[in-house]
N, C-alpha and C positions, 0 to 999 in steps of 0.2 A: 834135520828139520828146522824150517824158518818159519815163526808165527808174527804175520803182521799184525798189530794190535792199532786201534784210534787210543789217542789220549783221554782222558776225562777232563769236562769243561769247567768242573771245581777240582781244586788242588789243596792237600796238605800245606801246612802253612812251611815256608822254609826251615831247613834243621839250623842248628849251632855249630856245624861244621865247618870247615874253613871255605872259604868263597870259590867261587865257580874256578876252575882252571880247564878252560877249553882245550887246553891239549891234549886232557887225559880221557878226554870222549870218545866212543866208539866211532869207527867209521871217518876217518881223519881225512877222508878225502872229500868231505864237507863240509870241512874246516871252514874253505874261505867265504862258502854259501852262510855257513854260521855267523860269521863275524858281520858280514853284510846286515843281515837281520837284527842282530843284536846291537849294532853300533846306530841304526836308524830307531829301532824300538827305544831305545834307552832314551837316546835325543829328543824323539819327538815327546816321550812323556816327562822328561824332567823340563821341557821348555814350555810346553804348550798344553795345558790339561784338557781343555775344553776342546782342543783340535783331536788329542788322544782319546778322549771318551768317543767322538764320532768315529773316529779311524777305525776303533777297535769295536764298535758297537755295543757299547757298555751302557747299560741303566743306571740309573740315578744310584741307586741302592749298590752298583759294583764300582763307583767312582775310587774307591781306595786301591782297587787293583791299579790303577795307573802309577801312584806313587811307590808300588812293589814294582814294576816294571823297572821303574827310573832308577831302581837301587840293586838292579840286577848283578852287576858286577861284583858288590861288595855284601851281597846279603849269603847267609849261609847256604847249605847246600845239604840235601841227602841223598840217598839213591833214588833214581825216577819209580823205581817199583814202589815208594814210600810214598813220593808227592802228586801220583795218581791215583783217585779215588773213584767214586761212584760205582755203579751197578755193576758194570764187567768186573773192574777190581776188587768190589767186596765178594763176588761170588767165585773168582779166582782165588782169592786169600793167600798172596804168595807169602805174608808173614807165618804162616801155620800152615806148610809146608816142610815134610821133613828136608833134611840136609842134602840128599840125594837130589830129591826133586827141585829145590832151590838152586841146584849147581844148574840141573837142566835149564830151567826157567833164564838163567842168566844167561847160558849160552845160547839158549833159541828165540827168546822172545825180543822182538822188537817193537817199539812204540813209535808211531808218527807223530810230528808235531810242527805245526805252522813256524817255530822259533827255531827248534833245532835238527828239523827233517827228519833225521831218525835217530833213537839213544835207545841202547840195552838198559834193561833195569836195574843194572847194577852201576850204571853212570850217576854220576853225583851232579845235580841240578837245582838250582834254586825253584823256587814257585813261581809261578808268570801267569801272564793272560796275554796269549795271541794266538787266534785259532788257523786254521789254514785257509779260511776265507777271507780272511784280511788284506784287503789290499794297502799296502803302504806308500804315502806320496812319492818317495823317491823310488822303491824298486818294483812298485807295482803289485800285483797279484800273486801272492805267496804260494798258491798252487803251481804257476807257471815257472815262478823264481826256482823251483826246486827241482823241477824236473830234468833239466840237463844234467844237474851234478847226482842226480838220482840214477839216472841210465847208466853212468859208468861206474857208480859207486853199488847200488843193489845186484846187479847177476852176480859180481864177486862175493857178496854176503851172501848169499842164496847158495852159491856152492853147485853142488851135483844132486843135492836131495828135494825132498818135498819142501813147497812152499803154501802154506796155509794162510790165506788171507782175510782176516776177520775184519779188515776196515771199513769204517763208515765211508760215503761215497766221496765225500769233500777231499778226505785223506788219500782214498784210493787213486784220486787224478793226480795227486802229485809223483806216482811211479805206477805204469801199468806194463806187467811182464810181458814182456815180447818172445816170440819162438821159441825156440827151446825151453826156456823157462817157464812159459807160460802153459806150455806141455804138461809141466810136474807141478803146476799151481791149482790149487781147491780152493774155493768159495764158497760159504756157508750161506744159508737162507733158512731160518727158523720158523718151522709153521704150526700153528695151532689146530689140532684136529678135535672137532665136536660131531656128537651125532645130533642130527635134526631132524625130526620126522622120519627115523629109520634111514635117513642119508648121511654120509657121511661130509663134513663141509669144514674146508681148510681156509684158515687165514694168516695173513701175516702180521706178526707182533713185532712190537717196538721195544718198548720199556724191556721185556721178559725177554726178548733177541738178545740184547747184552747179558744177561743175567744169564741164559742160555750158555752162548760163547763162552764165558768165564766160565763155566763148570766144565764146560769139554775141555779146556785148555788144560784146567786141573787135573781132570781125569786122566788125561794124556801124559801129564808131568808126573803124577802120582805111580801110574801104571809102567814108567818110562817104557813108553812106544815111542818108536823110532821108524815109523813109516817112510817107506822110500819113493811114493809114488800115490796118486790119487785113489788109485783103485785100493791100494794097501791100507790107507787110511781109511778107506770106506769099511773097511774088514775089522781095524782096530777097533772103530767106535762101534761096530755092532757089538764085537766081544765086550766091549764095555758098557754094554745096554741100551745104546741109542738106537734109535729107528732112522735109518738112514736110506734116502733115495739118492741115486745119482742121476745127472743128468750128463750125458756124455758130449763133448763137443761135436760140431758138425764137420769141423776139418781140424786138424792137426794144427798146432801152434797157437791154441786156446785153452784158455782155464776150463776146469771141470766145474760143474756148478751142484752142488750138495745141498738138500733138501733134510735138517733133520726135522723129525714130524714129533712134537710133545703133545699130551692130552689134558695135561694141567700147567698151569703157569702159573709160575712163583717166582 
């Protein structure tokens, strides 16, 4: 099983470990595309703070992120699973998993990134600021920059198993599973169910969508679940106590859509 996650906008501070070693990152087929983004981002942030602020879409309160980006090559690093914070990662709670579940997380979780393309949670990276929605002056829109490299690298990373795609739309645009891989891909939507005047009303949740997705991944890792297909994932989630409805694709070669129904949001 390969689980595709979005990054978090906010990130923990860089660690005190050794500086970035690009060659140590997973998915070496992305190395050239990573180097291009890293080179331009560092140069931009070191040379023109005002322009960097505009390009990165940063508020005045986040201006300090520019200096952080300028020092990406020399900053300390820590595992990506510690760098990414926020609602989904708080609910996932990687640090509190037992050893077996942490091992499964290192093998199955892939975090998408405007800067790195995608990294595994054990890859050591510095803290940075560069969303997939950024359009760099030289490289252009990062979503488009990553599509070519991803098309050759991600199908191999997916192997022959299930792909659980929990990315937000901006990061999903960088790689869309196609053909046979798409047929064993499942996306998840979280719906809040409420009874209003005796009638069930369902609504899409946003903030709590992230928390629920984090809990889903944690549950699968703790249980050691290894579904091979979207249908098997539905059964695994139901066994774990989730209310799940599946929307089968209208034709082959398309991802399944799963709705996870929650009655309480927290």
